[in-house]
N, C-alpha and C positions, 0 to 999 in steps of 0.2 A: 575471494574466489576460493573454490574447493581444491584440496590437495589431490594429486593425481591419484585416481582409483577411488577417491572418497565419493559418497553419494551427493549429489547436487543439492544445494540448499534450496529449500522450498520457499517460494514467495506466492503469497495469495494477492490476487488482483481483483478489486471490486469496481467496475466501471459499467455504465448502462450504455454508453455509446460503443457500438460494434466496431467501428473502424479504430477508435482510440484503444480500445481493449486489445484488439488483434494487433496493433503496433507494439503495444507494451509487451504483450505475450511474445511476439516475434523477437524483439530486441533482448528481452530477458533470457529467453531460451537459447538464442544465439550467443549469449554471453556465458552460457553454461549453467543457468539456474533451472531448477524445476519450477513450473508455474502452474497454478490452479486458479481458475477465475470464475466470478460470478457476476450477475448483473443487478443484484440489488443488495441492499445493506444486511437485511435479515439473513439471507442465505451466505453472505460473506462471513458473518459472525459464526454461523453454525459451522461452517468450514474451517474457520481459524480454531475454533475451540476443538474440532475433532482432529486436525492435522498438526497443530502446534507448529506453524511456519516460522522460519527465521525473521520474516519481515512481512508487513501488509502494505500495499498500495492502494489507497482508497480514494474513490471520487467522493467529493463533498455532496453533490446534488444526485441522489439515487433514490429509487422507489423503496418503500417500506421502512427503512432506516437510512438516515443520511450518514455521511462520513463522520461528522462530528459525534453523533450519537453512538455509532460503533466504537470510535475511539474512546469516548467516555466509559462505555461498558467494558472494553478491554482493560483500561486503566484501574477500573474498580475491582478487577479480577486478579488476585495476587499472582496467578499463574501466567498472566499476560501483561502484567503492569510494566514490565521492561522491555517487551517486544518493540522494535522499531516500527513506526507508523509514518508513512509519507501520505499526506493529503494532496489530492489534485483538484483544482476548480477552473472552471471557464469564467467564473464570476468576476466582474470588475467592481463588485461592491466594495467600498472601503472598509477595512477590518476583517475581511474573510480570512486572512492569515492569522490575525490575532485571536479570532474565534477558535481557529484549528489548534494553535499552541495552547490556549486556555483549556482546551478538551483534552490535551495531552499528547498531540502530535509531536513527533520528532522534527519533522520537516514539512515544507509547503511548496508546491510548484503551481503556476499558473498555465492552463492550456490556452493556445497550442504551447507545446515545449520542445525543446531540443532532445531527441533521443540519447544523445551523447551526454547531456546534462543528467538526464534521468539516471543512466547507467552510473555516471559518476557519483551522484546522490546515494543511490542504492549501495554501491561498494563502500562509500564512506560510512553510512549508518551500519552495515554489516561488520566492518573492520572495528568499530568502536564497541561492539557488543561484548 
Protein backbone atom coordinates (compact mmCIF):
# COMPACT_ATOMS: atom_id res chain seq x y z
CA UNK A 1 0.00 0.00 0.00
CA UNK A 2 1.07 3.59 -0.42
CA UNK A 3 2.57 5.84 2.21
CA UNK A 4 0.27 8.66 3.38
CA UNK A 5 0.36 11.51 0.86
CA UNK A 6 2.04 9.36 -1.80
CA UNK A 7 0.57 8.87 -5.25
CA UNK A 8 -1.45 5.65 -5.46
CA UNK A 9 0.29 2.80 -7.25
CA UNK A 10 -1.06 2.26 -10.76
CA UNK A 11 -2.45 -1.13 -11.73
CA UNK A 12 -3.43 -1.93 -15.31
CA UNK A 13 -6.34 -4.32 -15.70
CA UNK A 14 -7.10 -6.05 -19.01
CA UNK A 15 -10.41 -7.89 -18.96
CA UNK A 16 -13.02 -8.18 -21.71
CA UNK A 17 -15.90 -9.16 -19.40
CA UNK A 18 -17.48 -5.88 -18.23
CA UNK A 19 -18.77 -7.25 -14.92
CA UNK A 20 -15.46 -8.82 -13.93
CA UNK A 21 -13.49 -5.73 -15.01
CA UNK A 22 -15.76 -3.42 -13.02
CA UNK A 23 -15.49 -5.65 -9.93
CA UNK A 24 -11.68 -5.63 -10.14
CA UNK A 25 -11.58 -1.86 -10.71
CA UNK A 26 -13.93 -1.25 -7.77
CA UNK A 27 -12.00 -3.47 -5.35
CA UNK A 28 -8.57 -2.15 -6.30
CA UNK A 29 -9.68 1.49 -6.27
CA UNK A 30 -11.37 1.02 -2.91
CA UNK A 31 -8.11 -0.47 -1.60
CA UNK A 32 -6.27 2.74 -2.57
CA UNK A 33 -4.79 1.86 -5.96
CA UNK A 34 -5.09 3.84 -9.16
CA UNK A 35 -6.58 1.65 -11.90
CA UNK A 36 -6.59 1.94 -15.69
CA UNK A 37 -8.31 -0.75 -17.70
CA UNK A 38 -8.69 -2.00 -21.24
CA UNK A 39 -10.80 -4.68 -22.89
CA UNK A 40 -8.22 -6.30 -25.15
CA UNK A 41 -4.60 -7.34 -24.96
CA UNK A 42 -3.31 -5.03 -27.67
CA UNK A 43 -4.63 -1.89 -25.96
CA UNK A 44 -3.47 -3.18 -22.58
CA UNK A 45 0.07 -3.64 -23.87
CA UNK A 46 0.08 -0.08 -25.27
CA UNK A 47 -1.24 1.27 -21.96
CA UNK A 48 1.38 -0.62 -19.95
CA UNK A 49 4.17 0.69 -22.15
CA UNK A 50 2.94 4.28 -21.85
CA UNK A 51 2.11 4.35 -18.13
CA UNK A 52 4.65 1.91 -16.60
CA UNK A 53 2.29 0.57 -13.91
CA UNK A 54 3.33 -1.16 -10.72
CA UNK A 55 1.43 -4.32 -11.70
CA UNK A 56 -0.76 -5.79 -14.46
CA UNK A 57 -3.84 -7.98 -14.01
CA UNK A 58 -4.53 -9.71 -17.32
CA UNK A 59 -7.33 -11.98 -18.44
CA UNK A 60 -5.94 -14.88 -20.44
CA UNK A 61 -8.68 -15.03 -23.08
CA UNK A 62 -9.00 -11.56 -24.65
CA UNK A 63 -9.44 -10.19 -28.15
CA UNK A 64 -6.45 -9.20 -30.30
CA UNK A 65 -3.70 -10.46 -27.92
CA UNK A 66 -4.34 -12.99 -25.19
CA UNK A 67 -2.88 -12.66 -21.71
CA UNK A 68 -0.14 -15.19 -22.42
CA UNK A 69 1.11 -13.18 -25.39
CA UNK A 70 0.94 -9.86 -23.53
CA UNK A 71 2.96 -11.44 -20.72
CA UNK A 72 5.55 -12.86 -23.13
CA UNK A 73 5.98 -9.47 -24.80
CA UNK A 74 6.39 -7.76 -21.43
CA UNK A 75 8.99 -10.29 -20.31
CA UNK A 76 10.98 -9.79 -23.52
CA UNK A 77 11.22 -6.04 -22.84
CA UNK A 78 13.91 -5.20 -20.23
CA UNK A 79 11.81 -2.26 -19.03
CA UNK A 80 8.94 -4.57 -18.01
CA UNK A 81 10.69 -7.88 -17.42
CA UNK A 82 10.29 -7.60 -13.63
CA UNK A 83 6.86 -5.95 -13.44
CA UNK A 84 4.46 -8.26 -11.58
CA UNK A 85 1.80 -9.92 -13.73
CA UNK A 86 -1.30 -11.70 -12.42
CA UNK A 87 -3.20 -13.78 -14.96
CA UNK A 88 -6.93 -14.52 -14.64
CA UNK A 89 -8.85 -17.25 -16.42
CA UNK A 90 -12.26 -18.83 -16.50
CA UNK A 91 -10.80 -21.80 -18.34
CA UNK A 92 -10.96 -25.20 -16.71
CA UNK A 93 -8.44 -26.49 -19.24
CA UNK A 94 -5.71 -28.54 -17.64
CA UNK A 95 -2.42 -26.67 -17.79
CA UNK A 96 -3.72 -23.09 -18.07
CA UNK A 97 -1.73 -22.07 -14.99
CA UNK A 98 1.38 -23.83 -16.27
CA UNK A 99 1.15 -22.00 -19.59
CA UNK A 100 0.83 -18.72 -17.70
CA UNK A 101 3.90 -19.36 -15.59
CA UNK A 102 5.84 -20.45 -18.68
CA UNK A 103 4.87 -17.14 -20.34
CA UNK A 104 6.36 -15.33 -17.33
CA UNK A 105 3.38 -14.60 -15.08
CA UNK A 106 4.01 -14.19 -11.36
CA UNK A 107 0.65 -15.55 -10.28
CA UNK A 108 -2.55 -17.09 -11.63
CA UNK A 109 -6.17 -17.04 -10.44
CA UNK A 110 -9.20 -18.90 -11.73
CA UNK A 111 -12.49 -17.03 -12.18
CA UNK A 112 -14.76 -16.69 -10.38
CA UNK A 113 -12.42 -15.52 -7.63
CA UNK A 114 -12.70 -14.08 -4.17
CA UNK A 115 -12.17 -10.29 -4.22
CA UNK A 116 -10.34 -10.60 -0.89
CA UNK A 117 -7.97 -13.16 -2.37
CA UNK A 118 -7.37 -10.92 -5.39
CA UNK A 119 -6.38 -8.05 -3.08
CA UNK A 120 -4.15 -10.31 -1.00
CA UNK A 121 -2.33 -11.54 -4.10
CA UNK A 122 -1.93 -8.00 -5.47
CA UNK A 123 -0.56 -6.75 -2.16
CA UNK A 124 1.80 -9.70 -1.91
CA UNK A 125 3.21 -9.18 -5.41
CA UNK A 126 3.64 -5.44 -4.89
CA UNK A 127 5.38 -5.93 -1.55
CA UNK A 128 7.97 -8.25 -3.17
CA UNK A 129 8.90 -5.78 -5.94
